[in-house]
All heavy atoms as a GROMACS GRO file, in nm:
protein
  608
    1MET      N    1  15.012  11.660  11.350
    1MET     CA    2  15.085  11.595  11.245
    1MET      C    3  15.023  11.624  11.110
    1MET      O    4  14.897  11.618  11.101
    1MET     CB    5  15.094  11.446  11.274
    1MET     CG    6  15.175  11.378  11.160
    1MET     SD    7  15.225  11.209  11.213
    1MET     CE    8  15.091  11.116  11.166
    2ILE      N    9  15.097  11.657  11.017
    2ILE     CA   10  15.062  11.691  10.879
    2ILE      C   11  15.049  11.558  10.798
    2ILE      O   12  15.146  11.480  10.804
    2ILE     CB   13  15.148  11.794  10.817
    2ILE    CG1   14  15.145  11.931  10.899
    2ILE    CG2   15  15.103  11.822  10.678
    2ILE    CD1   16  15.238  12.023  10.856
    3GLU      N   17  14.943  11.545  10.724
    3GLU     CA   18  14.938  11.425  10.637
    3GLU      C   19  15.043  11.437  10.521
    3GLU      O   20  15.065  11.542  10.466
    3GLU     CB   21  14.793  11.416  10.576
    3GLU     CG   22  14.692  11.382  10.680
    3GLU     CD   23  14.570  11.354  10.613
    3GLU    OE1   24  14.552  11.321  10.491
    3GLU    OE2   25  14.462  11.372  10.681
    4ASP      N   26  15.103  11.328  10.488
    4ASP     CA   27  15.204  11.319  10.381
    4ASP      C   28  15.168  11.209  10.293
    4ASP      O   29  15.195  11.086  10.337
    4ASP     CB   30  15.344  11.311  10.447
    4ASP     CG   31  15.447  11.305  10.336
    4ASP    OD1   32  15.416  11.328  10.222
    4ASP    OD2   33  15.565  11.281  10.378
    5PRO      N   34  15.117  11.228  10.171
    5PRO     CA   35  15.076  11.115  10.078
    5PRO      C   36  15.198  11.036  10.034
    5PRO      O   37  15.177  10.936   9.974
    5PRO     CB   38  15.002  11.186   9.969
    5PRO     CG   39  15.050  11.331   9.972
    5PRO     CD   40  15.085  11.363  10.115
    6THR      N   41  15.320  11.084  10.055
    6THR     CA   42  15.437  11.004  10.012
    6THR      C   43  15.494  10.916  10.121
    6THR      O   44  15.581  10.849  10.104
    6THR     CB   45  15.535  11.099   9.956
    6THR    OG1   46  15.591  11.186  10.057
    6THR    CG2   47  15.484  11.180   9.836
    7ASN      N   48  15.446  10.935  10.244
    7ASN     CA   49  15.501  10.870  10.365
    7ASN      C   50  15.459  10.717  10.351
    7ASN      O   51  15.338  10.689  10.337
    7ASN     CB   52  15.445  10.932  10.491
    7ASN     CG   53  15.499  10.862  10.609
    7ASN    OD1   54  15.465  10.752  10.644
    7ASN    ND2   55  15.582  10.931  10.680
    8ASP      N   56  15.554  10.631  10.364
    8ASP     CA   57  15.518  10.481  10.348
    8ASP      C   58  15.425  10.443  10.453
    8ASP      O   59  15.332  10.360  10.425
    8ASP     CB   60  15.653  10.396  10.357
    8ASP     CG   61  15.721  10.410  10.485
    8ASP    OD1   62  15.735  10.513  10.545
    8ASP    OD2   63  15.778  10.305  10.526
    9ARG      N   64  15.425  10.484  10.569
    9ARG     CA   65  15.334  10.437  10.677
    9ARG      C   66  15.197  10.489  10.645
    9ARG      O   67  15.096  10.418  10.665
    9ARG     CB   68  15.378  10.488  10.813
    9ARG     CG   69  15.289  10.443  10.927
    9ARG     CD   70  15.352  10.438  11.054
    9ARG     NE   71  15.446  10.323  11.061
    9ARG     CZ   72  15.548  10.313  11.140
    9ARG    NH1   73  15.571  10.411  11.229
    9ARG    NH2   74  15.622  10.213  11.138
   10HIS      N   75  15.180  10.615  10.597
   10HIS     CA   76  15.048  10.667  10.565
   10HIS      C   77  14.992  10.582  10.442
   10HIS      O   78  14.869  10.558  10.442
   10HIS     CB   79  15.062  10.810  10.524
   10HIS     CG   80  15.097  10.901  10.636
   10HIS    ND1   81  15.110  11.030  10.627
   10HIS    CD2   82  15.128  10.875  10.763
   10HIS    CE1   83  15.149  11.094  10.740
   10HIS    NE2   84  15.162  10.989  10.826
   11ILE      N   85  15.071  10.559  10.348
   11ILE     CA   86  15.023  10.470  10.232
   11ILE      C   87  14.969  10.332  10.286
   11ILE      O   88  14.866  10.289  10.245
   11ILE     CB   89  15.134  10.451  10.130
   11ILE    CG1   90  15.167  10.586  10.067
   11ILE    CG2   91  15.092  10.356  10.024
   11ILE    CD1   92  15.291  10.588   9.977
   12HIS      N   93  15.050  10.268  10.380
   12HIS     CA   94  15.010  10.140  10.423
   12HIS      C   95  14.874  10.151  10.501
   12HIS      O   96  14.788  10.072  10.486
   12HIS     CB   97  15.121  10.091  10.530
   12HIS     CG   98  15.082   9.972  10.605
   12HIS    ND1   99  15.078   9.849  10.552
   12HIS    CD2  100  15.032   9.961  10.733
   12HIS    CE1  101  15.033   9.753  10.645
   12HIS    NE2  102  15.012   9.828  10.758
   13TYR      N  103  14.856  10.251  10.585
   13TYR     CA  104  14.737  10.260  10.662
   13TYR      C  105  14.616  10.303  10.583
   13TYR      O  106  14.499  10.260  10.611
   13TYR     CB  107  14.753  10.354  10.789
   13TYR     CG  108  14.830  10.293  10.894
   13TYR    CD1  109  14.956  10.337  10.934
   13TYR    CD2  110  14.779  10.186  10.969
   13TYR    CE1  111  15.031  10.273  11.031
   13TYR    CE2  112  14.842  10.129  11.065
   13TYR     CZ  113  14.969  10.175  11.104
   13TYR     OH  114  15.040  10.107  11.204
   14LEU      N  115  14.636  10.379  10.479
   14LEU     CA  116  14.527  10.404  10.386
   14LEU      C  117  14.488  10.286  10.310
   14LEU      O  118  14.363  10.251  10.298
   14LEU     CB  119  14.564  10.519  10.285
   14LEU     CG  120  14.459  10.558  10.186
   14LEU    CD1  121  14.329  10.603  10.257
   14LEU    CD2  122  14.509  10.671  10.098
   15GLY      N  123  14.575  10.203  10.264
   15GLY     CA  124  14.538  10.081  10.211
   15GLY      C  125  14.462   9.992  10.299
   15GLY      O  126  14.362   9.920  10.264
   16ARG      N  127  14.512   9.991  10.429
   16ARG     CA  128  14.433   9.902  10.529
   16ARG      C  129  14.288   9.952  10.545
   16ARG      O  130  14.199   9.866  10.554
   16ARG     CB  131  14.515   9.908  10.660
   16ARG     CG  132  14.475   9.800  10.756
   16ARG     CD  133  14.553   9.807  10.882
   16ARG     NE  134  14.515   9.924  10.960
   16ARG     CZ  135  14.531   9.936  11.086
   16ARG    NH1  136  14.594   9.843  11.147
   16ARG    NH2  137  14.489  10.044  11.147
   17GLU      N  138  14.276  10.084  10.557
   17GLU     CA  139  14.134  10.138  10.574
   17GLU      C  140  14.046  10.099  10.453
   17GLU      O  141  13.934  10.065  10.470
   17GLU     CB  142  14.142  10.284  10.594
   17GLU     CG  143  14.195  10.324  10.726
   17GLU     CD  144  14.106  10.275  10.846
   17GLU    OE1  145  13.984  10.289  10.833
   17GLU    OE2  146  14.166  10.230  10.944
   18LEU      N  147  14.100  10.111  10.327
   18LEU     CA  148  14.027  10.081  10.214
   18LEU      C  149  13.992   9.929  10.214
   18LEU      O  150  13.880   9.887  10.179
   18LEU     CB  151  14.107  10.114  10.088
   18LEU     CG  152  14.128  10.259  10.064
   18LEU    CD1  153  14.236  10.282   9.955
   18LEU    CD2  154  13.991  10.318  10.012
   19MET      N  155  14.083   9.841  10.262
   19MET     CA  156  14.051   9.702  10.272
   19MET      C  157  13.941   9.671  10.375
   19MET      O  158  13.849   9.596  10.343
   19MET     CB  159  14.175   9.626  10.322
   19MET     CG  160  14.155   9.475  10.331
   19MET     SD  161  14.292   9.394  10.408
   19MET     CE  162  14.277   9.450  10.573
   20PHE      N  163  13.945   9.745  10.482
   20PHE     CA  164  13.838   9.728  10.577
   20PHE      C  165  13.698   9.763  10.529
   20PHE      O  166  13.597   9.710  10.567
   20PHE     CB  167  13.860   9.808  10.702
   20PHE     CG  168  13.980   9.763  10.790
   20PHE    CD1  169  14.049   9.854  10.876
   20PHE    CD2  170  14.024   9.629  10.785
   20PHE    CE1  171  14.153   9.805  10.955
   20PHE    CE2  172  14.126   9.591  10.868
   20PHE     CZ  173  14.194   9.677  10.950
   21TYR      N  174  13.695   9.865  10.435
   21TYR     CA  175  13.574   9.901  10.376
   21TYR      C  176  13.536   9.817  10.252
   21TYR      O  177  13.439   9.854  10.174
   21TYR     CB  178  13.575  10.053  10.342
   21TYR     CG  179  13.551  10.136  10.463
   21TYR    CD1  180  13.667  10.195  10.533
   21TYR    CD2  181  13.427  10.157  10.515
   21TYR    CE1  182  13.647  10.271  10.644
   21TYR    CE2  183  13.413  10.232  10.631
   21TYR     CZ  184  13.522  10.290  10.700
   21TYR     OH  185  13.501  10.370  10.808
   22GLY      N  186  13.616   9.721  10.214
   22GLY     CA  187  13.582   9.631  10.100
   22GLY      C  188  13.618   9.690   9.971
   22GLY      O  189  13.573   9.643   9.863
   23GLU      N  190  13.702   9.794   9.968
   23GLU     CA  191  13.750   9.854   9.839
   23GLU      C  192  13.875   9.772   9.800
   23GLU      O  193  13.988   9.834   9.808
   23GLU     CB  194  13.780   9.998   9.858
   23GLU     CG  195  13.656  10.081   9.902
   23GLU     CD  196  13.556  10.095   9.795
   23GLU    OE1  197  13.590  10.082   9.672
   23GLU    OE2  198  13.435  10.107   9.827
   24TRP      N  199  13.859   9.650   9.756
   24TRP     CA  200  13.970   9.566   9.729
   24TRP      C  201  14.072   9.608   9.633
   24TRP      O  202  14.192   9.618   9.658
   24TRP     CB  203  13.919   9.427   9.689
   24TRP     CG  204  13.809   9.375   9.765
   24TRP    CD1  205  13.681   9.338   9.725
   24TRP    CD2  206  13.807   9.341   9.909
   24TRP    NE1  207  13.604   9.292   9.827
   24TRP    CE2  208  13.679   9.300   9.941
   24TRP    CE3  209  13.897   9.362  10.010
   24TRP    CZ2  210  13.636   9.263  10.070
   24TRP    CZ3  211  13.859   9.324  10.148
   24TRP    CH2  212  13.737   9.281  10.171
   25LYS      N  213  14.029   9.656   9.507
   25LYS     CA  214  14.116   9.690   9.403
   25LYS      C  215  14.199   9.819   9.444
   25LYS      O  216  14.317   9.828   9.415
   25LYS     CB  217  14.038   9.720   9.278
   25LYS     CG  218  13.991   9.583   9.224
   25LYS     CD  219  13.912   9.609   9.092
   25LYS     CE  220  13.862   9.476   9.042
   25LYS     NZ  221  13.790   9.491   8.911
   26GLU      N  222  14.129   9.922   9.504
   26GLU     CA  223  14.198  10.042   9.540
   26GLU      C  224  14.297  10.014   9.655
   26GLU      O  225  14.408  10.074   9.662
   26GLU     CB  226  14.092  10.150   9.587
   26GLU     CG  227  14.158  10.292   9.591
   26GLU     CD  228  14.058  10.395   9.621
   26GLU    OE1  229  13.935  10.362   9.630
   26GLU    OE2  230  14.094  10.506   9.631
   27ALA      N  231  14.261   9.928   9.750
   27ALA     CA  232  14.352   9.885   9.853
   27ALA      C  233  14.476   9.824   9.803
   27ALA      O  234  14.591   9.855   9.838
   27ALA     CB  235  14.281   9.796   9.951
   28ILE      N  236  14.461   9.731   9.700
   28ILE     CA  237  14.580   9.669   9.639
   28ILE      C  238  14.666   9.774   9.571
   28ILE      O  239  14.791   9.760   9.591
   28ILE     CB  240  14.528   9.567   9.532
   28ILE    CG1  241  14.463   9.450   9.604
   28ILE    CG2  242  14.646   9.524   9.441
   28ILE    CD1  243  14.394   9.352   9.507
   29GLU      N  244  14.617   9.877   9.515
   29GLU     CA  245  14.698   9.981   9.466
   29GLU      C  246  14.782  10.043   9.557
   29GLU      O  247  14.908  10.070   9.542
   29GLU     CB  248  14.605  10.086   9.394
   29GLU     CG  249  14.542  10.042   9.265
   29GLU     CD  250  14.444  10.148   9.209
   29GLU    OE1  251  14.467  10.266   9.241
   29GLU    OE2  252  14.356  10.110   9.141
   30TYR      N  253  14.732  10.075   9.680
   30TYR     CA  254  14.804  10.141   9.792
   30TYR      C  255  14.907  10.040   9.843
   30TYR      O  256  15.018  10.080   9.879
   30TYR     CB  257  14.716  10.200   9.894
   30TYR     CG  258  14.656  10.330   9.850
   30TYR    CD1  259  14.535  10.343   9.788
   30TYR    CD2  260  14.732  10.448   9.866
   30TYR    CE1  261  14.485  10.464   9.750
   30TYR    CE2  262  14.681  10.572   9.823
   30TYR     CZ  263  14.553  10.576   9.759
   30TYR     OH  264  14.512  10.690   9.720
   31PHE      N  265  14.866   9.922   9.869
   31PHE     CA  266  14.965   9.825   9.927
   31PHE      C  267  15.078   9.803   9.830
   31PHE      O  268  15.195   9.785   9.873
   31PHE     CB  269  14.895   9.688   9.955
   31PHE     CG  270  14.798   9.703  10.071
   31PHE    CD1  271  14.673   9.643  10.058
   31PHE    CD2  272  14.836   9.754  10.188
   31PHE    CE1  273  14.583   9.651  10.172
   31PHE    CE2  274  14.749   9.762  10.298
   31PHE     CZ  275  14.624   9.706  10.283
   32THR      N  276  15.048   9.795   9.697
   32THR     CA  277  15.150   9.786   9.600
   32THR      C  278  15.251   9.900   9.610
   32THR      O  279  15.378   9.881   9.601
   32THR     CB  280  15.096   9.770   9.456
   32THR    OG1  281  15.012   9.657   9.459
   32THR    CG2  282  15.202   9.757   9.352
   33ARG      N  283  15.197  10.023   9.609
   33ARG     CA  284  15.283  10.143   9.628
   33ARG      C  285  15.369  10.129   9.761
   33ARG      O  286  15.487  10.167   9.757
   33ARG     CB  287  15.196  10.267   9.640
   33ARG     CG  288  15.144  10.321   9.503
   33ARG     CD  289  15.062  10.432   9.518
   33ARG     NE  290  15.122  10.542   9.593
   33ARG     CZ  291  15.058  10.651   9.640
   33ARG    NH1  292  14.923  10.663   9.622
   33ARG    NH2  293  15.122  10.743   9.708
   34HIS      N  294  15.309  10.078   9.862
   34HIS     CA  295  15.389  10.065   9.984
   34HIS      C  296  15.507   9.966   9.976
   34HIS      O  297  15.615   9.995  10.015
   34HIS     CB  298  15.296  10.019  10.103
   34HIS     CG  299  15.354  10.007  10.229
   34HIS    ND1  300  15.383   9.882  10.281
   34HIS    CD2  301  15.410  10.097  10.316
   34HIS    CE1  302  15.447   9.901  10.400
   34HIS    NE2  303  15.469  10.030  10.423
   35VAL      N  304  15.474   9.855   9.916
   35VAL     CA  305  15.588   9.744   9.918
   35VAL      C  306  15.695   9.784   9.818
   35VAL      O  307  15.802   9.730   9.824
   35VAL     CB  308  15.531   9.606   9.889
   35VAL    CG1  309  15.432   9.566  10.002
   35VAL    CG2  310  15.467   9.597   9.757
   36GLU      N  311  15.660   9.866   9.716
   36GLU     CA  312  15.760   9.914   9.621
   36GLU      C  313  15.857  10.020   9.669
   36GLU      O  314  15.953  10.047   9.609
   36GLU     CB  315  15.695   9.959   9.494
   36GLU     CG  316  15.633   9.843   9.416
   36GLU     CD  317  15.555   9.883   9.292
   36GLU    OE1  318  15.524  10.008   9.284
   36GLU    OE2  319  15.519   9.802   9.210
   37LYS      N  320  15.812  10.085   9.783
   37LYS     CA  321  15.903  10.194   9.834
   37LYS      C  322  16.023  10.136   9.904
   37LYS      O  323  16.017  10.026   9.952
   37LYS     CB  324  15.817  10.280   9.941
   37LYS     CG  325  15.710  10.361   9.869
   37LYS     CD  326  15.649  10.450   9.972
   37LYS     CE  327  15.715  10.587   9.992
   37LYS     NZ  328  15.742  10.673   9.884
   38LYS      N  329  16.134  10.210   9.896
   38LYS     CA  330  16.258  10.172   9.959
   38LYS      C  331  16.249  10.207  10.106
   38LYS      O  332  16.179  10.290  10.151
   38LYS     CB  333  16.375  10.236   9.886
   38LYS     CG  334  16.393  10.194   9.753
   38LYS     CD  335  16.520  10.262   9.690
   38LYS     CE  336  16.524  10.210   9.542
   38LYS     NZ  337  16.647  10.269   9.487
   39ASN      N  338  16.334  10.139  10.184
   39ASN     CA  339  16.341  10.161  10.333
   39ASN      C  340  16.213  10.149  10.408
   39ASN      O  341  16.179  10.220  10.502
   39ASN     CB  342  16.398  10.298  10.359
   39ASN     CG  343  16.541  10.320  10.285
   39ASN    OD1  344  16.614  10.223  10.284
   39ASN    ND2  345  16.573  10.436  10.238
   40THR      N  346  16.129  10.052  10.358
   40THR     CA  347  16.001  10.024  10.429
   40THR      C  348  16.034   9.928  10.548
   40THR      O  349  16.114   9.835  10.532
   40THR     CB  350  15.907   9.956  10.337
   40THR    OG1  351  15.898  10.038  10.220
   40THR    CG2  352  15.766   9.944  10.398
   41TRP      N  353  15.973   9.954  10.658
   41TRP     CA  354  15.995   9.866  10.779
   41TRP      C  355  15.949   9.724  10.740
   41TRP      O  356  15.830   9.705  10.698
   41TRP     CB  357  15.914   9.925  10.894
   41TRP     CG  358  15.938   9.862  11.024
   41TRP    CD1  359  16.064   9.826  11.079
   41TRP    CD2  360  15.842   9.816  11.120
   41TRP    NE1  361  16.052   9.770  11.199
   41TRP    CE2  362  15.909   9.769  11.228
   41TRP    CE3  363  15.704   9.829  11.126
   41TRP    CZ2  364  15.850   9.720  11.348
   41TRP    CZ3  365  15.640   9.780  11.242
   41TRP    CH2  366  15.708   9.728  11.353
   42PRO      N  367  16.038   9.626  10.749
   42PRO     CA  368  16.001   9.487  10.708
   42PRO      C  369  15.875   9.425  10.763
   42PRO      O  370  15.802   9.366  10.688
   42PRO     CB  371  16.131   9.408  10.745
   42PRO     CG  372  16.235   9.506  10.737
   42PRO     CD  373  16.177   9.638  10.792
   43PRO      N  374  15.847   9.443  10.896
   43PRO     CA  375  15.720   9.376  10.948
   43PRO      C  376  15.596   9.450  10.875
   43PRO      O  377  15.499   9.382  10.856
   43PRO     CB  378  15.728   9.406  11.089
   43PRO     CG  379  15.872   9.418  11.125
   43PRO     CD  380  15.931   9.482  11.007
   44GLU      N  381  15.607   9.575  10.851
   44GLU     CA  382  15.490   9.651  10.792
   44GLU      C  383  15.474   9.614  10.644
   44GLU      O  384  15.367   9.592  10.593
   44GLU     CB  385  15.518   9.799  10.806
   44GLU     CG  386  15.387   9.878  10.788
   44GLU     CD  387  15.418  10.016  10.840
   44GLU    OE1  388  15.495  10.091  10.772
   44GLU    OE2  389  15.354  10.062  10.938
   45LYS      N  390  15.590   9.586  10.581
   45LYS     CA  391  15.593   9.537  10.436
   45LYS      C  392  15.524   9.403  10.432
   45LYS      O  393  15.442   9.379  10.345
   45LYS     CB  394  15.734   9.538  10.385
   45LYS     CG  395  15.743   9.516  10.240
   45LYS     CD  396  15.880   9.524  10.188
   45LYS     CE  397  15.894   9.518  10.040
   45LYS     NZ  398  16.031   9.552   9.990
   46ALA      N  399  15.556   9.316  10.522
   46ALA     CA  400  15.500   9.184  10.523
   46ALA      C  401  15.350   9.200  10.551
   46ALA      O  402  15.267   9.123  10.486
   46ALA     CB  403  15.564   9.102  10.634
   47ALA      N  404  15.307   9.287  10.634
   47ALA     CA  405  15.163   9.304  10.659
   47ALA      C  406  15.099   9.354  10.537
   47ALA      O  407  14.982   9.309  10.510
   47ALA     CB  408  15.151   9.404  10.774
   48SER      N  409  15.154   9.443  10.461
   48SER     CA  410  15.092   9.485  10.337
   48SER      C  411  15.076   9.370  10.244
   48SER      O  412  14.972   9.355  10.174
   48SER     CB  413  15.180   9.594  10.273
   48SER     OG  414  15.161   9.722  10.327
   49TYR      N  415  15.173   9.278  10.236
   49TYR     CA  416  15.160   9.168  10.147
   49TYR      C  417  15.044   9.071  10.197
   49TYR      O  418  14.966   9.021  10.116
   49TYR     CB  419  15.290   9.086  10.138
   49TYR     CG  420  15.381   9.131  10.030
   49TYR    CD1  421  15.509   9.176  10.066
   49TYR    CD2  422  15.347   9.136   9.902
   49TYR    CE1  423  15.594   9.225   9.970
   49TYR    CE2  424  15.436   9.181   9.803
   49TYR     CZ  425  15.554   9.220   9.837
   49TYR     OH  426  15.642   9.264   9.736
   50ARG      N  427  15.026   9.054  10.332
   50ARG     CA  428  14.926   8.973  10.386
   50ARG      C  429  14.793   9.035  10.352
   50ARG      O  430  14.694   8.967  10.316
   50ARG     CB  431  14.934   8.952  10.531
   50ARG     CG  432  15.055   8.863  10.566
   50ARG     CD  433  15.056   8.815  10.712
   50ARG     NE  434  15.036   8.926  10.805
   50ARG     CZ  435  15.141   8.993  10.864
   50ARG    NH1  436  15.271   8.966  10.826
   50ARG    NH2  437  15.119   9.092  10.947
   51TYR      N  438  14.780   9.166  10.365
   51TYR     CA  439  14.654   9.240  10.339
   51TYR      C  440  14.617   9.234  10.195
   51TYR      O  441  14.503   9.213  10.152
   51TYR     CB  442  14.663   9.384  10.388
   51TYR     CG  443  14.666   9.407  10.536
   51TYR    CD1  444  14.735   9.515  10.586
   51TYR    CD2  445  14.602   9.322  10.622
   51TYR    CE1  446  14.734   9.541  10.729
   51TYR    CE2  447  14.605   9.344  10.760
   51TYR     CZ  448  14.669   9.450  10.808
   51TYR     OH  449  14.669   9.466  10.941
   52MET      N  450  14.723   9.243  10.108
   52MET     CA  451  14.702   9.232   9.962
   52MET      C  452  14.647   9.090   9.931
   52MET      O  453  14.559   9.071   9.849
   52MET     CB  454  14.831   9.254   9.888
   52MET     CG  455  14.827   9.369   9.803
   52MET     SD  456  14.966   9.384   9.689
   52MET     CE  457  15.103   9.377   9.788
   53ALA      N  458  14.698   8.995   9.997
   53ALA     CA  459  14.655   8.851   9.976
   53ALA      C  460  14.504   8.844  10.011
   53ALA      O  461  14.428   8.778   9.941
   53ALA     CB  462  14.742   8.754  10.056
   54ASN      N  463  14.466   8.904  10.125
   54ASN     CA  464  14.322   8.897  10.167
   54ASN      C  465  14.243   8.970  10.060
   54ASN      O  466  14.131   8.914  10.022
   54ASN     CB  467  14.312   8.971  10.300
   54ASN     CG  468  14.169   8.979  10.345
   54ASN    OD1  469  14.104   8.879  10.341
   54ASN    ND2  470  14.129   9.097  10.392
   55CYS      N  471  14.291   9.082  10.001
   55CYS     CA  472  14.209   9.148   9.893
   55CYS      C  473  14.195   9.056   9.772
   55CYS      O  474  14.088   9.048   9.722
   55CYS     CB  475  14.283   9.276   9.855
   55CYS     SG  476  14.278   9.409   9.990
   56TYR      N  477  14.305   8.997   9.726
   56TYR     CA  478  14.304   8.907   9.617
   56TYR      C  479  14.208   8.792   9.645
   56TYR      O  480  14.132   8.747   9.552
   56TYR     CB  481  14.441   8.859   9.572
   56TYR     CG  482  14.515   8.958   9.501
   56TYR    CD1  483  14.640   9.006   9.541
   56TYR    CD2  484  14.471   9.010   9.381
   56TYR    CE1  485  14.715   9.099   9.472
   56TYR    CE2  486  14.539   9.104   9.305
   56TYR     CZ  487  14.663   9.152   9.356
   56TYR     OH  488  14.734   9.245   9.282
   57ALA      N  489  14.210   8.732   9.767
   57ALA     CA  490  14.125   8.626   9.795
   57ALA      C  491  13.973   8.669   9.781
   57ALA      O  492  13.891   8.598   9.731
   57ALA     CB  493  14.149   8.578   9.935
   58ASN      N  494  13.945   8.792   9.826
   58ASN     CA  495  13.806   8.841   9.815
   58ASN      C  496  13.769   8.872   9.674
   58ASN      O  497  13.647   8.870   9.635
   58ASN     CB  498  13.783   8.967   9.902
   58ASN     CG  499  13.772   8.937  10.042
   58ASN    OD1  500  13.671   8.873  10.083
   58ASN    ND2  501  13.869   8.969  10.120
   59LEU      N  502  13.863   8.896   9.585
   59LEU     CA  503  13.838   8.907   9.446
   59LEU      C  504  13.843   8.789   9.370
   59LEU      O  505  13.802   8.777   9.252
   59LEU     CB  506  13.944   9.008   9.382
   59LEU     CG  507  13.934   9.158   9.424
   59LEU    CD1  508  14.062   9.226   9.373
   59LEU    CD2  509  13.816   9.217   9.377
   60GLY      N  510  13.869   8.674   9.434
   60GLY     CA  511  13.867   8.540   9.372
   60GLY      C  512  13.995   8.505   9.292
   60GLY      O  513  13.994   8.406   9.217
   61ASP      N  514  14.099   8.585   9.321
   61ASP     CA  515  14.224   8.552   9.244
   61ASP      C  516  14.322   8.482   9.338
   61ASP      O  517  14.405   8.538   9.401
   61ASP     CB  518  14.294   8.683   9.193
   61ASP     CG  519  14.403   8.661   9.096
   61ASP    OD1  520  14.470   8.555   9.098
   61ASP    OD2  521  14.431   8.747   9.019
   62LEU      N  522  14.305   8.346   9.334
   62LEU     CA  523  14.391   8.268   9.429
   62LEU      C  524  14.532   8.250   9.400
   62LEU      O  525  14.618   8.238   9.489
   62LEU     CB  526  14.323   8.123   9.440
   62LEU     CG  527  14.170   8.122   9.483
   62LEU    CD1  528  14.115   7.986   9.488
   62LEU    CD2  529  14.151   8.198   9.614
   63VAL      N  530  14.568   8.267   9.270
   63VAL     CA  531  14.710   8.265   9.233
   63VAL      C  532  14.781   8.385   9.290
   63VAL      O  533  14.888   8.368   9.353
   63VAL     CB  534  14.726   8.262   9.081
   63VAL    CG1  535  14.869   8.276   9.038
   63VAL    CG2  536  14.661   8.140   9.020
   64LEU      N  537  14.727   8.506   9.277
   64LEU     CA  538  14.794   8.633   9.331
   64LEU      C  539  14.788   8.631   9.483
   64LEU      O  540  14.879   8.675   9.548
   64LEU     CB  541  14.734   8.749   9.271
   64LEU     CG  542  14.771   8.785   9.130
   64LEU    CD1  543  14.697   8.907   9.076
   64LEU    CD2  544  14.915   8.791   9.106
   65GLU      N  545  14.686   8.566   9.535
   65GLU     CA  546  14.676   8.562   9.679
   65GLU      C  547  14.795   8.470   9.731
   65GLU      O  548  14.868   8.517   9.822
   65GLU     CB  549  14.545   8.489   9.727
   65GLU     CG  550  14.536   8.462   9.876
   65GLU     CD  551  14.432   8.361   9.915
   65GLU    OE1  552  14.376   8.299   9.831
   65GLU    OE2  553  14.409   8.355  10.037
   66GLU      N  554  14.821   8.360   9.674
   66GLU     CA  555  14.930   8.279   9.713
   66GLU      C  556  15.066   8.351   9.698
   66GLU      O  557  15.150   8.338   9.784
   66GLU     CB  558  14.928   8.142   9.638
   66GLU     CG  559  15.036   8.052   9.688
   66GLU     CD  560  15.030   7.913   9.616
   66GLU    OE1  561  14.946   7.892   9.524
   66GLU    OE2  562  15.111   7.830   9.655
   67LEU      N  563  15.078   8.418   9.584
   67LEU     CA  564  15.198   8.485   9.562
   67LEU      C  565  15.232   8.588   9.661
   67LEU      O  566  15.343   8.605   9.713
   67LEU     CB  567  15.199   8.551   9.418
   67LEU     CG  568  15.317   8.633   9.377
   67LEU    CD1  569  15.436   8.534   9.359
   67LEU    CD2  570  15.294   8.700   9.248
   68CYS      N  571  15.132   8.659   9.706
   68CYS     CA  572  15.149   8.762   9.806
   68CYS      C  573  15.184   8.697   9.939
   68CYS      O  574  15.267   8.752  10.017
   68CYS     CB  575  15.017   8.849   9.820
   68CYS     SG  576  15.005   8.967   9.689
   69LEU      N  577  15.113   8.587   9.970
   69LEU     CA  578  15.147   8.517  10.102
   69LEU      C  579  15.297   8.469  10.100
   69LEU      O  580  15.355   8.473  10.206
   69LEU     CB  581  15.054   8.406  10.118
   69LEU     CG  582  14.909   8.449  10.154
   69LEU    CD1  583  14.813   8.331  10.161
   69LEU    CD2  584  14.909   8.530  10.289
   70LEU      N  585  15.343   8.422   9.987
   70LEU     CA  586  15.478   8.372   9.981
   70LEU      C  587  15.581   8.492  10.000
   70LEU      O  588  15.678   8.480  10.061
   70LEU     CB  589  15.501   8.300   9.843
   70LEU     CG  590  15.437   8.170   9.831
   70LEU    CD1  591  15.460   8.115   9.690
   70LEU    CD2  592  15.490   8.070   9.932
   71ARG      N  593  15.536   8.608   9.949
   71ARG     CA  594  15.630   8.730   9.960
   71ARG      C  595  15.627   8.781  10.101
   71ARG      O  596  15.723   8.835  10.140
   71ARG     CB  597  15.586   8.829   9.858
   71ARG     CG  598  15.626   8.792   9.718
   71ARG     CD  599  15.590   8.906   9.621
   71ARG     NE  600  15.631   8.867   9.486
   71ARG     CZ  601  15.601   8.940   9.384
   71ARG    NH1  602  15.526   9.047   9.388
   71ARG    NH2  603  15.636   8.898   9.262
   72ALA      N  604  15.515   8.759  10.170
   72ALA     CA  605  15.508   8.810  10.305
   72ALA      C  606  15.601   8.734  10.398
   72ALA      O  607  15.657   8.792  10.484
   72ALA     CB  608  15.366   8.791  10.358
   0.00000   0.00000   0.00000
């Protein structure tokens, strides 16, 4: 399989990997790109919002954390 940086699933998984390594801000960028794409699989989109909430919590931004959880 060839990597495709525009594929919504690839963007989601790259954001997840960055989150696992504690790269909170960069992970948020990828999750944001993922949820803004059209025709994203709804459960995966919800997961991106939950992961974004985790990143914001680790950055200490509880307002954006709650907003992401509500969107999930």
